[in-house]
C-alpha positions as CSV (number, residue, x, y, z in Angstrom):
1,M,-90.5,19.0,47.1
2,A,-91.5,20.2,43.5
3,G,-95.0,21.1,43.6
4,M,-98.0,23.5,42.0
5,F,-98.4,27.0,43.1
6,S,-101.2,29.5,43.8
7,S,-100.5,33.2,45.9
8,A,-97.4,34.4,47.4
9,P,-96.9,34.7,51.1
10,T,-94.5,37.1,52.7
11,V,-93.8,37.0,56.8
12,V,-92.1,39.1,58.8
13,G,-91.1,39.6,63.1
14,A,-92.9,36.3,65.1
15,D,-93.5,34.6,62.2
16,A,-90.3,34.7,60.2
17,E,-89.5,33.0,63.4
18,L,-91.9,30.2,63.5
19,A,-90.7,29.7,59.9
20,H,-87.0,29.3,61.3
21,A,-87.8,27.0,63.8
22,A,-89.8,24.4,61.4
23,A,-86.7,24.8,59.5
24,Q,-84.6,23.7,62.3
25,K,-86.9,20.7,62.9
26,V,-85.7,19.5,59.3
27,V,-82.2,20.0,60.0
28,D,-82.6,18.3,63.2
29,V,-84.4,15.1,61.5
30,H,-80.9,15.5,59.1
31,K,-78.4,15.3,62.1
32,R,-80.4,12.4,63.1
33,L,-80.0,10.3,59.9
34,V,-76.3,11.1,59.8
35,D,-75.9,8.8,63.0
36,F,-78.6,6.2,61.8
37,L,-77.7,5.3,58.4
38,A,-76.1,2.5,57.6
39,V,-75.1,0.3,54.9
40,G,-77.5,-2.7,54.5
41,Q,-81.3,-0.5,55.2
42,T,-84.3,-0.5,53.0
43,L,-85.9,2.6,52.0
44,A,-88.6,1.5,54.2
45,Q,-86.7,1.0,57.1
46,I,-85.1,4.9,57.1
47,D,-88.3,5.8,56.2
48,A,-89.9,4.7,59.1
49,F,-86.9,6.7,61.6
50,V,-88.3,10.1,59.9
51,G,-91.7,9.1,61.3
52,R,-90.3,8.5,64.5
53,T,-87.6,11.0,64.7
54,L,-90.3,13.9,63.5
55,D,-93.2,12.5,66.5
56,E,-90.0,12.8,68.7
57,L,-89.3,16.4,67.7
58,G,-93.2,17.5,68.1
59,C,-94.0,17.9,64.2
60,K,-95.4,15.9,61.3
61,S,-94.4,15.4,57.8
62,C,-96.1,17.7,55.7
63,F,-95.4,15.3,52.3
64,F,-97.7,12.1,53.8
65,R,-100.6,12.1,52.1
66,Y,-99.9,14.8,49.9
67,T,-101.6,15.2,46.9
68,P,-100.5,18.7,44.4
69,E,-102.3,17.2,41.4
70,R,-105.5,14.6,41.2
71,R,-104.0,12.5,38.6
72,M,-101.0,11.5,41.5
73,P,-102.3,9.4,44.2
74,P,-101.6,10.8,47.9
75,F,-97.2,10.5,48.7
76,P,-97.3,7.7,50.7
77,S,-94.0,8.5,52.4
78,Q,-92.7,10.4,56.0
79,A,-89.7,11.4,53.3
80,C,-88.6,11.8,49.8
81,L,-85.9,9.0,49.6
82,S,-84.4,8.7,45.9
83,L,-81.9,6.6,45.5
84,N,-78.8,7.1,42.8
85,D,-81.0,7.5,39.5
86,C,-84.1,8.8,41.1
87,I,-83.7,12.5,41.4
88,V,-86.5,13.2,43.7
89,H,-89.7,12.1,45.1
90,G,-88.7,8.4,45.5
91,T,-91.2,6.9,47.7
92,A,-90.3,4.5,50.8
93,G,-91.7,1.3,48.7
94,Y,-90.6,2.2,45.3
95,T,-87.8,-0.6,45.0
96,S,-86.7,-3.0,48.1
97,Q,-83.6,-3.0,47.4
98,K,-80.6,-2.7,50.5
99,I,-78.7,0.3,50.4
100,A,-75.1,-0.6,49.0
101,P,-71.5,1.0,49.3
102,G,-71.3,3.7,46.9
103,D,-74.8,4.3,46.5
104,V,-76.0,7.6,46.3
105,L,-79.2,8.4,48.4
106,S,-81.0,12.2,48.4
107,I,-83.3,12.7,51.4
108,D,-85.8,15.3,51.5
109,V,-87.4,16.3,54.6
110,G,-90.4,18.1,54.8
111,V,-92.6,19.2,58.3
112,R,-95.0,21.3,59.8
113,Y,-94.1,23.1,62.7
114,K,-96.3,25.4,64.6
115,G,-98.3,25.8,61.3
116,W,-95.3,26.3,59.7
117,I,-93.9,23.9,56.9
118,G,-89.9,23.2,56.9
119,D,-88.6,21.6,53.6
120,A,-85.2,20.8,52.7
121,A,-83.1,18.1,51.3
122,W,-79.5,16.8,51.4
123,T,-77.6,14.0,49.6
124,Y,-75.6,11.4,50.9
125,A,-73.1,8.6,49.9
126,F,-72.4,5.1,51.2
127,G,-69.2,4.0,52.2
128,H,-67.5,6.1,49.4
129,A,-68.4,7.5,46.2
130,S,-67.6,7.6,43.1
131,P,-65.4,10.2,41.0
132,E,-68.6,11.1,39.3
133,V,-70.8,10.9,42.7
134,R,-68.2,13.2,44.4
135,K,-68.6,16.1,41.6
136,L,-72.1,15.9,41.5
137,M,-72.2,16.1,45.4
138,A,-69.3,19.3,45.2
139,A,-71.4,20.7,42.6
140,G,-74.6,20.8,44.0
141,R,-73.5,22.3,47.4
142,E,-71.6,24.8,45.4
143,S,-74.5,25.3,43.2
144,L,-76.6,26.2,46.3
145,T,-74.2,28.3,48.6
146,R,-73.5,30.2,45.3
147,G,-77.1,30.6,44.1
148,I,-78.0,31.8,47.7
149,R,-75.5,34.8,47.4
150,A,-76.6,36.0,44.0
151,L,-79.8,37.0,45.5
152,S,-80.9,40.4,46.7
153,P,-84.2,42.6,47.3
154,E,-83.3,44.3,44.3
155,G,-82.5,41.7,41.8
156,T,-85.0,39.1,40.9
157,W,-85.1,35.2,40.7
158,S,-83.6,35.2,37.7
159,D,-80.3,36.2,39.3
160,W,-80.3,32.9,41.4
161,A,-80.4,30.7,38.3
162,R,-77.9,32.1,36.3
163,A,-75.4,31.6,39.1
164,V,-76.4,28.0,39.6
165,Q,-75.9,26.7,35.6
166,T,-72.8,29.0,35.3
167,H,-71.2,26.7,37.7
168,V,-73.4,23.5,37.0
169,E,-73.4,23.1,33.4
170,L,-70.6,25.9,32.1
171,E,-68.1,25.5,34.8
172,Q,-68.3,21.7,35.8
173,G,-70.0,20.2,32.1
174,L,-73.0,18.5,34.4
175,H,-76.8,18.7,33.9
176,L,-79.2,20.8,35.9
177,V,-82.7,18.7,35.2
178,R,-85.0,20.5,33.2
179,G,-88.9,20.9,34.6
180,L,-87.9,20.7,38.0
181,G,-87.1,23.8,40.5
182,G,-87.6,25.0,43.8
183,H,-90.7,27.3,45.2
184,G,-92.0,29.4,47.8
185,Y,-93.5,28.1,50.3
186,G,-95.2,29.2,54.3
187,R,-98.1,27.7,55.6
188,R,-98.3,26.0,52.9
189,L,-96.3,23.5,51.2
190,H,-96.2,25.2,47.8
191,A,-96.9,28.7,47.1
192,P,-95.1,31.3,44.4
193,P,-92.3,32.1,43.2
194,Y,-91.3,28.8,41.3
195,V,-87.4,29.3,41.0
196,S,-86.1,27.7,38.1
197,N,-82.7,26.7,38.2
198,V,-81.9,27.5,34.7
199,L,-82.5,30.6,32.6
200,P,-85.3,30.7,30.4
201,T,-84.9,30.4,26.4
202,R,-87.6,32.3,25.6
203,A,-89.9,35.4,27.5
204,D,-93.1,33.6,28.5
205,E,-91.1,30.8,29.9
206,W,-90.5,31.8,33.1
207,P,-92.9,34.9,34.5
208,D,-91.3,34.4,38.1
209,G,-88.0,34.7,36.8
210,N,-88.4,38.7,36.4
211,R,-90.0,39.0,39.1
212,R,-87.9,40.8,42.2
213,C,-86.7,39.2,45.2
214,R,-89.4,40.8,47.5
215,P,-88.5,40.9,51.8
216,G,-90.4,38.7,53.4
217,T,-90.9,35.8,51.2
218,L,-89.9,32.1,52.1
219,V,-88.3,30.0,49.1
220,A,-87.1,26.7,48.9
221,L,-83.9,26.7,46.8
222,E,-83.1,23.3,45.0
223,P,-80.7,22.3,42.2
224,M,-81.0,19.2,40.8
225,I,-78.4,17.8,39.3
226,A,-77.3,14.8,36.8
227,W,-74.5,13.1,35.6
228,G,-75.9,12.5,32.1
229,T,-78.8,13.8,30.6
230,A,-81.1,16.9,31.6
231,A,-83.8,14.9,31.0
232,T,-86.1,12.7,33.1
233,R,-88.7,9.5,33.2
234,Q,-91.2,8.7,35.2
235,A,-94.3,6.3,35.1
236,D,-98.0,7.7,35.0
237,R,-99.3,8.2,38.2
238,T,-95.9,7.3,40.0
239,W,-94.2,9.9,42.3
240,P,-90.8,8.8,41.6
241,I,-88.7,10.7,38.9
242,F,-85.6,9.1,37.4
243,T,-82.8,10.9,35.0
244,A,-83.7,9.7,31.4
245,D,-80.3,7.5,31.4
246,G,-80.2,5.8,34.7
247,S,-76.9,7.9,35.6
248,P,-77.1,9.4,39.1
249,S,-78.4,12.5,40.4
250,V,-78.1,14.8,43.5
251,H,-80.6,17.1,45.3
252,Y,-79.9,19.3,47.4
253,E,-82.6,22.4,49.2
254,H,-82.0,24.8,51.9
255,D,-85.0,27.0,53.0
256,V,-84.3,31.0,52.9
257,L,-86.1,33.9,53.9
258,M,-85.3,36.9,51.9
259,T,-84.8,40.0,53.9
260,P,-84.4,43.8,53.6
261,D,-80.8,43.0,54.3
262,G,-80.2,40.1,51.4
263,P,-81.1,36.0,52.0
264,R,-81.4,34.2,55.2
265,V,-80.7,30.7,55.8
266,L,-83.1,29.2,57.7
267,T,-81.8,25.5,57.5
268,H,-78.2,26.5,58.4
269,G,-76.3,23.8,60.1
270,L,-77.1,21.2,56.7
271,D,-74.1,22.2,55.5
272,D,-72.1,20.7,58.3
273,L,-72.9,17.7,57.2
274,P,-70.9,14.8,56.1
275,D,-71.1,13.4,52.4
276,I,-70.2,10.1,53.1
277,I,-72.2,7.9,56.0
278,E,-68.9,5.6,57.1
279,R,-71.2,2.3,58.3
């Protein structure tokens, strides 16, 4: 989940292992979702399943009732459920539409476990995926992999954006959504650095981009990619953010701990999930 930021935490030792445990709770939820999801479900039914699963796993949603800004109401759902042209922050009640064959759904799960946050999203198509959606999904997975691989303690956060933008926009001709990006986290859902998915066009546009990838920093890295446009639309005081032209979008997100040896993916296991839900 994208949001607002304040001071940057760093973690080592036992705290790093607790952060890893929280991240793996998110992976566990996604694995159970793969066995649950099916055509004909509503977002409300999927959200209720996420809530039950979190209880069974001994953790809580860190999204439910979250309010990053005074202008926004508390987030009303256990997870962010973003269908087709909804990019991020879809709520369980923003549509009563049932999942249909060919739909694409991004599910962002956030947990609080033993005082630590886990936060990761993955995208699923139902029954089949159009060529456009398949291309979006492949670009989402590949850009996440390439972006993480580009990070090092000697580099800056702009190395992530350069790798992601090169693949998505230059190589694939798709659109990284502007105004949304990844973030630091820890015991709170949002913290510095802000991690843009695109390089800045002016010197003061992204100050965190020139900062070193300091070991001990936890970041949730999340390319959000649309088929037809980089622009968004959002109704006043509502959570869901949509593509401006109604074209489909995808959202992928890993939790990563920067270490002296490079990035450590805490949400390992997400890459093994299927693209297509065949029920």
